[in-house]
C-alpha positions as CSV (number, residue, x, y, z in Angstrom):
1,M,74.6,104.5,51.1
2,P,74.4,108.0,52.4
3,A,74.2,108.4,56.3
4,D,70.4,109.4,56.4
5,Q,69.7,106.3,54.2
6,S,71.1,103.9,56.6
7,S,69.6,105.3,59.8
8,D,66.1,105.0,58.1
9,F,67.2,101.2,57.2
10,S,67.8,100.7,60.9
11,Y,64.6,102.3,62.0
12,L,62.7,99.9,59.4
13,A,64.2,97.1,61.1
14,V,63.2,98.0,64.6
15,V,59.6,98.4,63.3
16,V,59.8,95.0,61.3
17,F,60.9,93.5,64.6
18,T,58.2,95.1,66.7
19,F,55.6,93.8,64.3
20,V,56.9,90.3,64.4
21,G,57.1,90.2,68.0
22,I,53.5,91.4,68.3
23,A,52.3,89.2,65.8
24,F,54.1,86.2,67.3
25,I,52.3,87.0,70.9
26,A,49.0,87.6,69.3
27,F,49.4,84.1,67.4
28,N,50.5,82.5,70.6
29,L,47.7,83.8,72.6
30,L,45.0,82.9,70.0
31,L,46.4,79.5,69.8
32,A,46.3,78.9,73.5
33,R,42.7,80.3,73.6
34,L,41.6,77.9,70.6
35,L,43.5,74.9,71.9
36,S,43.2,75.1,75.6
37,P,40.3,73.1,77.3
38,S,37.9,75.6,79.1
39,A,35.4,74.5,81.7
40,P,34.7,77.4,84.1
41,T,32.5,76.8,87.3
42,P,31.5,79.0,90.1
43,E,34.3,77.6,92.4
44,K,37.0,78.0,89.4
45,L,36.1,81.7,88.9
46,T,36.3,82.8,92.8
47,T,39.3,84.6,93.7
48,Y,42.2,82.9,95.1
49,E,44.0,83.9,98.0
50,C,46.3,82.1,100.7
51,G,45.1,81.9,103.9
52,V,41.5,83.3,105.0
53,Q,38.7,82.5,102.6
54,P,37.6,85.8,100.8
55,I,34.1,85.7,102.2
56,G,32.5,88.9,103.8
57,D,33.5,92.1,104.4
58,A,37.0,93.3,102.9
59,W,37.5,95.8,105.7
60,R,38.2,92.9,108.6
61,Q,41.5,92.6,110.4
62,F,43.8,90.1,109.2
63,N,46.6,88.4,111.5
64,P,49.7,90.0,111.2
65,R,51.4,86.5,110.5
66,Y,50.5,86.7,106.8
67,Y,52.2,90.0,106.5
68,L,55.4,88.7,108.0
69,F,55.5,85.5,106.3
70,A,55.1,87.6,102.8
71,L,57.9,90.0,104.1
72,L,60.1,86.9,104.8
73,F,59.3,85.3,101.6
74,V,60.3,88.8,100.0
75,V,63.8,88.8,102.1
76,F,64.7,85.2,101.2
77,D,63.8,85.9,97.6
78,V,66.0,89.0,97.4
79,E,68.8,86.7,98.8
80,A,68.5,84.8,95.8
81,V,69.0,87.6,93.4
82,F,71.8,88.5,95.2
83,L,73.5,85.2,95.5
84,Y,73.2,84.0,91.9
85,P,75.5,86.7,90.4
86,W,78.0,85.9,93.2
87,A,77.9,82.2,92.7
88,V,78.3,82.9,88.9
89,A,81.7,85.0,89.4
90,F,82.6,82.9,92.5
91,R,86.2,81.9,91.0
92,Q,87.0,85.9,89.9
93,V,86.1,87.7,93.1
94,G,88.6,87.9,95.8
95,A,88.8,87.2,99.4
96,F,86.9,90.5,100.4
97,A,83.9,89.6,98.5
98,V,83.8,86.0,100.0
99,A,84.0,87.5,103.4
100,E,81.2,90.5,102.6
101,M,78.9,87.3,101.2
102,L,79.8,85.0,104.3
103,I,78.4,88.1,106.5
104,F,75.6,88.5,104.3
105,V,74.6,84.9,104.7
106,G,75.2,84.9,108.3
107,L,72.7,87.8,108.8
108,L,70.2,86.0,106.9
109,I,70.6,83.0,108.8
110,A,70.4,84.6,111.8
111,G,67.1,86.1,110.6
112,L,65.8,83.0,109.7
113,I,66.5,81.5,113.1
114,F,64.7,84.5,114.8
115,A,61.7,84.0,112.6
116,W,61.7,80.3,113.4
117,R,62.0,80.9,117.2
118,R,59.2,83.4,117.2
119,E,57.0,80.8,115.0
120,A,56.7,83.3,111.9
121,L,57.1,80.2,109.8
122,Q,54.0,78.4,111.1
123,W,51.0,78.9,108.4
124,E,47.9,78.6,110.3
């Protein structure tokens, strides 16, 4: 096969896989729409937010504790993202990497203790 024909074939494979992927997603969404039960009520159609009920003016002040709680969630979520690859490669890393991870986890524990003492983890 000449070089230009093989590259056309590889583009054809990409196009076919793209269409198969789109058709697979569309089929599953249509199947879920047809088979899933639907009983919408006014309560089910309201916007769901944690904490304060979404009633009244949207330009009112919120308790900063909600933002602190969200930031703490992000911090500990990022911790999990950093810990997972390290735990998978634990046997291959050296003592320096272990020491770095212990420092990292120690700082996170210190942050958790600080947030706990400031009662930032209390949801009211």
